[in-house]
C-alpha positions, 0 to 999 in steps of 0.5 A: 498501561499498554500491553503487547499480547497474544493468545493461544487456544489449544486444549489449554488456553494461554494468554501472554502479555508484555508491558510496552514500557517496562517489558514486564511479562504476565501469563494466564492459563485456563486448562483442566489443571489450572484456572487463572481466569479471575486473575486474567479478568482482574488484570484486564480491568485494573492494569490494561488501558490498551492492547497491541497485537497481530490480527488481534481485532478479528481473533484475540480481541474476539476471544477476550470478548467471548470470555467476558460474555462467558466467564465460565467457559472451559478451554474446550469452549474457547477452542471451539469458539476460536475454530468458528471465527477462524474457519468461517468465510473470510467476509464474516464480520467480527462478532464485536466490532472494533468500536465496541471492544471493551479494551482499545486495540492496535492491530499491526496486521491491519495497519500493514494491510495484511488483511488484504487477500493479495498481501495476506501475511502471517506472523511467522513470515513477518518474523522471517522478514525481520530476520529474527533468530528464534522462530518457533513452530506451534508445538504438537498439541498435548505432546510431552510432560511439559505441554503447558510450558511448551505452549507458554514458550511459543506464546511468548515467542509470538509476543516478542515477535509482535513487539519487534514488528510494533517497534518497526511500525512506530512511524506508521502509528505516529502518522495515524495518531496525528491524523486522528487528532487533526482530522478526527478520523478513527484511523488507528488501525487503517491501512495506508490505502484506506487512510488516503481514501477516507482523508480525501472523502472528508476533504471532498465532503467539506468542500461540497457540503455533502454527507459522507454516506451520500458520497460513498453511494456514488459510482460511475459504471461503464459498459465500455470505454473508447480509448479515443475519448481517453487519449490527450490531444498533445500525445504525438509521435515522430516515427511511423510505428508509433504513429500507427500504434496511436491510430490503432489505440484511437480505434480501440474500445475496451470492456474492462480494465483488467486485460483488454489492453495488450500491445507490443511494439518493437522500436529500434530493437527494444520491445515495448509492452503496453497493458492496463497496468503500465508500460514495460521495456527492458534489455535482459540478462546484461550487466551495464556499467558506467565508465569514463565515457558513459553515464547511466541516468535514471529519470522518474516522473514525480508522483506520476498518476496524481500529477497526470490527474492534476495537470489534465484536470481529471476527476471521476464523472460522478464527483464533478470538477469539485473533486479536482479542486480538492485533489489539487489544492488540498491533497496533491500540492504535497510539497507546499503542505510538507513545508508548512507541516514541517514548520508546525512540527507535523511532518508525519501528516505529509504521508497522509496527503501522499496516501490520499493523492495515490488513493484516487487512481487505485480506488478508481478501479474498485467497484467497492470505492466511492471513487469508482470510474474505470475511465478515470483509471484507463485515462491515467494509465494509458496516457502515462504509458504514451507520455513515457513512450514519447520521451523514450522515442525522443531520447532514442534519437540521441547518438550512442544512447542505449535505452536500458529500461522503461517501466511504469513511471520512468526510464533508464539510459546509458549515454555518452557524456558528450550528449548529456546536455542534449539528454537533459534538454530533451527531458526539459522539452518533454516536461514543458509539454506534459507539465510533469516533473522528472527526478534523476539519479545516476547509477554506476552499475545495473545488473539485469536478469529476465525481469529483475533489476539490481542497481548500484548508485554512484 
């Protein structure tokens, strides 16, 4: 049976387990007054086939493994061990790796990638985000005559919150189970990013007959990057200010991808900001509405970064053209795979291919990834910005058009209805030139503060 669980390691040890299927609850306590460890061991041995928790692989599972190794440990011993594993350096590996755990674990913390330092999130914040009614704080240690009852109540509250997060995570779990079955990759507790990278690695190794361990050691390091070597030949502009900007870029050499690219161009009263992270331009502090004469149209590039890589046959230098072949035919042709997979009843696999498609760009800028080649990163994001600028420049020639915003992978305009056909003609021309695809949406209202945008669809 599968149980959702949580452990508390204070001056008393408590373990609360909730059966996933029938919601039966079991609790166990180890303290100076009570010792239910034998019942706990018996339960784990006879009634548990799997456990679900939050941050459980590096904490709760390690506590259980400690108890298995030290069956006579006191509550104080358990508390000391818990302090060691929680207060250690964040790069400390668990004493028992996931594949060696006596009981298989599903860790919601890892699936949601909350173990990433930029996304680190505790269960309490998840409870708040899920709008749960009962969010309890950890009781003050040892206070009150009903101390054990307080801890068990808190413990159960965390288990119920974990159950709610599990319910919301089921589609992600289904994806992992299907990928695990079809591709034989142990991805149950992997983040989406890791799934994408590892699926791409598996397919690349299959194509090239290389060993994963050999490919994982590869990188392309660059002391500097000349932007003239990154900009595509078909990038052109009509206005003098953007022509001069392009010339300036072509003379520019950067040393890293974290901040060396920083420009601002004012075109027809709108500031366009360029950086290694993407383009940004927007009106501010305005409410913009459609009416009988004007439309608000949003145009976004479908799968911008993967599409740029495909149509321009890009690949990290150390991986060669074979990477492009795998990326194009086995990964990014998502729509073809989506149709085939849905017909076979494997619609969840589609998300795996989407993550693999996105993995190339994101990981090309990480020295910890086998995809690392910062020139690939810069080529992707720089040309994405320039292509969107080309589209914006072309559209801003339309009479009575307001460019509302241009961000990362698309733009939004307010346009008079009499020029709607011209708008789509210009977009089609741009699509034919870049080989990228635009997807459209119409809004009835946009509410724009300094940086945030709220939209109402029509």
